[in-house]
N, C-alpha and C positions, 0 to 999 in steps of 0.2 A: 842258602837253600832252606826253605821252610820245612819242619818235620812233617811226615805223612799222618793223616788222621787215621785212627783204628776204627773200624766199623764192624760190629757183631749183628749178624742176622739170625734170628731165632724163629723157628717153628717147631711144632711138637715133636715130629719125628726126625727132623733133620736128614731128610732123605730126599727132598725134591726142591721144594721153593727156596728155602735157605742155601742149599747146596748151589742152585743156579744163580742166586744173588752172589754169593761168594765168587763163583767163577767169572761172572760178568764184571763185577767190580774189580777183580784182580786184573782183567784185561783193560777195561775202559779208564780205570783210575790209576793205572800203573804209575808209581812215583809219588802220587798224591794221596793215596788211600791204601792201607792194609786191610784186607777183607778176611773175616772169620765167620764161621756159621757153627750153630749148636741147636740142640733140641732139649725140651723138657722131659721127653720120654723117646731118647733116640733109638732109631732102627738099628739092626745089626750092621747095615750098610746102605749106602744110597741105592736108590732105584736104578737098576741097570739101564732102563730105557732113557732115563734123565741123563746118565753118563754118556750113553750113546749119542743122544741129541746134542749135548754140549761139545763132544768131540766132532761131530758133524759140523758144527757151527765154529770150529776152530779154536776151542778152549783147551787148556791143559788141565787134565782131571787127576793127574797123578798124585796130588796132595790131598784131594777131596776124601773126606771120610765122615761118617756120622759119629757125633760126639754128644756128650752131655754138656748143658750149659754150666754144669758145676766145675768144668776145667777153667772156666773164666772167672771164677770167685776165689781161686787160690791166690796166695800172695805173690807168687811168681808169674801169674797171668799177665798178658799184655794189658796196658790201661786202655780201656774203651773210651772213645770220644762220643760215639753214636751207638745206640742199641735199637735197631729196627725189627720189630715182630711182624712176622709175615702170615700168622695165623688168621683164620677167617672166624671172628667172633660170632658171626651170624649162624655158623655150623657148630657152635658150642665149644669151640677149642679155647683153651686158655694158655697163655704164655708166661713165663716167670718174670719177675721184676728184679733187675740188678741194681736197684737203688737209685739215688738221686744224682750220682756223679756223672754219668754220661748223658747226653740229650737223647731223649727217647721219642719214638713215634711208632704207630701202627699202621702198616700198609697191608691189608687183608687181600690175599689172593686165594684162589679156589686151590683144593688139595688134589694133585694128580692121582694120589691112590684112589680117589673116588671117580676118576674118569672111566667111563665105560664106552663099549662100542668095539668097532674092528680095531686091527692095528694101525690102519691108515687114519681112523677118526681120532684115536689116541694120540697119534703123532701130530696131527693138526692141532689138538687141543694143546699138547706140550709146545708147539711152535707159538700158539697164541699166548700161552703163560709166559714163555720166554720173552716175547715181544713186549708184554705188559711190564715185566720186571726190567727189562732193558730201558724202555722209555722213562720209567721212573728213576732209575740209576743215571741215565744221561742228564736228566733235569738236575738230579742230586749233585752230580759232579760239576754242574755248571754254576751252582750257587756261589756267590762272592763271599766265601767263608771269612776272608780277612777283614771284611768291612761289616759284617752282620753281628749284632749283639746276641748273646744266648737265647733270649726270649724271642727274637726275631727268627733265629734259626729254627727254634722249636715250632714256631707258627708255620714256617715254610715247609718243614718236614711233614707237618700235619696236613697241609695243603696237598702235598704230593701223595698222601695216603688216600685221597679222594679219588675213588675208582672212576667216577663220571668224567674226570679231566684226562683219563688215560685209557678211555674205551677202544676196543679193537676196531 
């Protein structure tokens, strides 16, 4: 049996996008991937409406918490194979760099903290965000990791970050 790949999802607050990605990958990549999330400026806790939506969609949220990316720079931290930043650079967000060891890519997604409207409209936007993240992670978990070289994997991850390929 091949060892699982460790994947760290980073966004600024670690309260929505990266939390969703961690929960989704834990479910769809079980046995093949270990999912983690963190933020450069973590919120005190994940957004309650994000956790509620994940529960409604059948995800275990018991281990999800907002945390600093510094937890993953410690000597005892799990070794990351992939670091995927989910911040939206067009919105002026920046994400930290964990160095050259893991394969990195940026998959920009809108920030749910900026969603406005009624509760129904916000839920619809969260559902759209969930779908966008899920589609990218489905494509990610389908990559032939055993046969791709590092540079090819990096290129494929960058392609997955192209929002036009995963439009709603």
